[in-house]
N, C-alpha and C positions, 0 to 999 in steps of 0.2 A: 564571478561566483560559481558558474558551472564548472570551470576548471578545478576550482578548489574542491567542489563536491565530488567530482570524479577522482580526484587525487585521494580524498578520504576513503571513498569506496574501494579504490585500488589497494589502499592500505589494509582495509578489512580483508580483502581477498587474498592478500599475501601473508596474512597473519599465520595461517596454518603452517606454511613453510618455515617461518621464523620460529614458531613454537617447536616444530620438529627438530630444528637445528639446536635449539636450547636444550631439549631433552637429550639429544645425542651427546652434547658437550657434557651435560651433567652425568651421563652414564659412564664416562671414561674414568678409569682408575688414575688418580693423580700420581700414584707411585709406579714408575716404570717397572714392568715385569711383575707387579703385584697380582695376587690371585683373588682379591676381594671383589665383590660384585655390588655395584651401586644401582638402585632402582630409580629410574627417571621419574620425577614428579612434575606434573604440569604446573606451570606458573599461573594458570588461569582456572577460574572456578565458575560453575554454572550458577552457584548461589549469588556470586557477585553480579552476574548478568541479570538474574531475577530482581535483585535489589535495585540496580540501575533502571530496569524497565518499570518497576513499580513507582520509583521516584519520578520518572519521566511522565507516567500517566497522571500522577498527582499534579505535576506542573502543567500538563496539558489541560486538565480540568479547571485550573486557575486562569487559563488563558496565557500562560507564560511560554509561548511557543518557541522562542529562541533557546531558552533554557532547556525546555523539553527536548528539542532537537539534539542538543549536546548529549543529554543523558540517554536518549534512544540510540545515538551513535556509539556511546560507550557500551551499551547493552549489545548492540549488533557486533561490535568488536569482540566481546567476550563469547557470545554465542557461536560465532564463527570459529573461534579458537578451540572450543570444546566440541565442535562439529555437531552442534544442535541446529541443523539447518532450517527446521520448521520455525523455531523461535527466531532465528536469524532473519528469516523472511518477514516475520511479523514486525520485527524491529525496523527493518528496511522500509516496509510499507508505512509504518508510523513516521519515519523520517521524511518520507515523501509527502505525507499528509501535513506535516509541520511546514514544509516549504510551500505547500498549496495554501495553507491558512495564512502564511506570511506574504502571499502574492508572488512567490518566486516560482512561477509556473515552469520555466525552462529547467530549473534545477530539479523540480519534482519529476518532470518528464524524463530527464536523463537517468535518474536513479531507477525509476520504474522500468524503463526500457532496457537499460544496460545491466541491471543487477537483479531486480525483483523477478522479472520474467524469466531470466536465465536460471535463477535459483529454483523457481517452482517448476520449470520445464525439466530440469535435471531430476528433481524429486518426483516428477510425475503427479504433482498435486493439482488436481482440477479446482479444488476450492481456493487454493492460493492464487492460481491464475485468474479465477473468477473475480476475486477481490482486487487483484491488480488491474484487470480490465475496467472495473468500476471506477477506480481512482483515475485511471488514464482518461476515461470518458469525461470525468469532471475537470481534469486539468486541461484537456484540449478544448472543452467547452468554454472554460474561463479565459482561455487564450485565443478565443474566436476562430479555432480550427475545427469547423463544424463537420467536415467530411470524416476526419480522423475520429472525432468524438462519437459520431454516429456508429462508426465501425466497431469501436471498442465496447460501446454499450450493447451492440448487437451480439458481439462475442460473449459478453457477460451473460446475456439472456440465453444463448445456446447452452452454455455450461450450466446455468441455473436449471434449465429443463432437464439436462442429463442427471444432475444431482438432486433433482426434485426439491430445489430450494425456492419455495414460493416467494419469500421476502426478497431474495436477490433478483428473482425474475420481475417482480413488481418494480423494484428499483431500476432495473434496466429499461423497462417500459417508460417509467417517469423520466429517466435520463434522455431517452429518445424524444419524448414529448418536449423537453426543454430545448433540445437542439432544433426541433421544428418551430418552436416559438421564436427562437433567435433568427431563424430563416424566414419568419413570417408565413409559414405554412400552417395557418391557424386551424383550418378545417381538419387537417391530418393530426395536428396536435390534440385537438379536442377528442378525436377518436381514440387516441392513445390514453388520454386521461380517463375516458369512459371505460376502457379496457382495464386500466389499473384499478379503478374504483370497483369494478365487478370482481376482479381477482381478490382485492382486499376484503370485499364482502363475503366471498366464498370461503375465506379462511378465518372469517370473523375477527378482523383486526381493524382498529381505528387509527393505527400508527401513521397512515399516509393521508388521513382526512384533511388536515390543515394544508399539507403540501399540494394536494389536488385542488383544494379551494383557492389557494394563492395563485396557482398556475392559471386557473380559469379567470380569475380577476385580472391577471396580467393580460391575457388574451382579450378580454372585454375592453380594457383600457386602450390597448394597442389598436384594436379594431376601430374604436371610436376615433383615435388619432388619424388612422389611415383614411377614414371617411372625410 
């Protein structure tokens, strides 16, 4: 599966070259020596990409992750062709998330590392990198790679502070807490949960209340089992 994913991603990356070749071919005068000028028209359209993306989100909401993956892939293909690299990155992140939802952690990891990070690094997009780090933290946690997961959640938190993104910083703290729970560092995990709770209270949001509550219940049950 990983080879297939990378091949598809490679196809996306090469699309710009193919589109340029098509445009050059269309621009040539078919009549030798003719003086007429043909204006090259792109075979790809941002509107098509938006349409694919919207359809993919609809499928995602319905839980049809395989179908959504296909449509996000088509959207990424089109966005790359029209050089809308911000939207291209968003579609790539969505593709990775669909693999994550389907339990294909290695495929999600490869797309994030080999495509998403490189795309956002070239763009100099801290918000894009922050979102990529968050998903990498989730992917590595689900794949029981705790050291890597902790590192990416930490990187997310660093960028969240720089961007003054309170929600993303809270999510990074909660992600780190989940890693510590998996490693059975319950005392440290509880401290992180308390920090997340304080931060959520400071920005007056209940968004993370149930998540914090569930994490504490997991710690309590595991502590009992440990005893």
